[in-house]
N, C-alpha and C positions, 0 to 999 in steps of 0.2 A: 519479313522479306522473302524467306524461302517459301512460305505459304502463298504469297502473291505469285511467285514464279510458277509454283506447282499448279495453281488454279488457272493461270494463263496457258500453261502447257496442256492441261486437261481440255480446256476449251478449244485449243487448236487441234489436238489429236482426235477428239471425239466429236468434232463438228459433223453434223448430218448434212448430206448434200441436198436433202429435201427439206423444205421449210416445215415447221411443226403443224401447220394447218393442212398441208398437202398429204393425202393418203398415199401409202406406198402401193406399188403395182403388185397385184396378186400373181403368183406363179402357179401355172397349171401343171399338174402332174399327169403324165400319161401312163396308163397301165396297159400292159399287153396281156391278153388272155391267151393261154396255151390250150389248144385243143388236143385231145388224146389221139386224134387221127393224124396229127402232124408229127407226133413223136415216133410213130412206127416207121415211116420211110427213112428217118434219120438213122434208126437202128440198122435198117437193111443196108443203107449206104455205108455206114460205119463198118459193118462186117465185111461187105464187099470190098471196100477200100483196103482193109487189113489183109484180106485174102490176096488182093493184087500186089500189095507190098511184099508178101511172102514169096512172090515169084522172083524177087531180086536175089542174086547169089549171096548166100550167107545170112539171109534175113529169115528168122524163124517167127513163130507166132508172137512170142514175148517182145522181141525187138521191133516187130512190125507194129504192135500195139503202142509201144513206147514212142516210136517215130511218129505215128499218127497223132497221138496225144500231144506231141511236141510241136505239131503244126506242119509236118511233112505229110501231106495227105495224098500225094500222087507219086508214082515212080519217078517222073521227071523232076519233081521237087527234091526227092532224095538224092538223085544222081547229080543235080546241079548244086546241091548244098555245099557249103564250105566245110572243110574237115573239122575245124574247131566247133562249128555248130553241131555237127553230127556227134562229136565226142562229148558234147555237153549233155546229150540225151542219155538218161539212165538206161543201161542195158545194151548200149552200143560201145563196142571196144575197138581197139586199134586194128585188129585183124579184119573186122567187118568194114571199117573205113578204107583199108587197103583194097579190099575186094571191090568196093563201090568206086574207088578211084580208078582201078583198072577198067571197070565198066564205063566210066566217064571218058577215059582215054580212047576206048574202042568206038564210042559214039561220036567223038570229035573227029 
């Protein structure tokens, strides 16, 4: 009795949506080739953006790099960010957030 129940359950759970005679659709994989010429401008932009972030009051090279890697790529993004989001970034402390909050209040 239990074996009947289990076999019916298996047939329900493992039913295939395609009939056995129908071949399944093949999935194409797309590969993206990376050219070495494209990696150089990213490095330049990376360094330039970190330099720009260091112009914010209280932001040094380490905290600028941490902010950039956390997704805050522009000064506007850092200034507009929520305090909790900034504090979640490694290398950003309460004092820095206070300075950025003052800057945000000046811009508004």
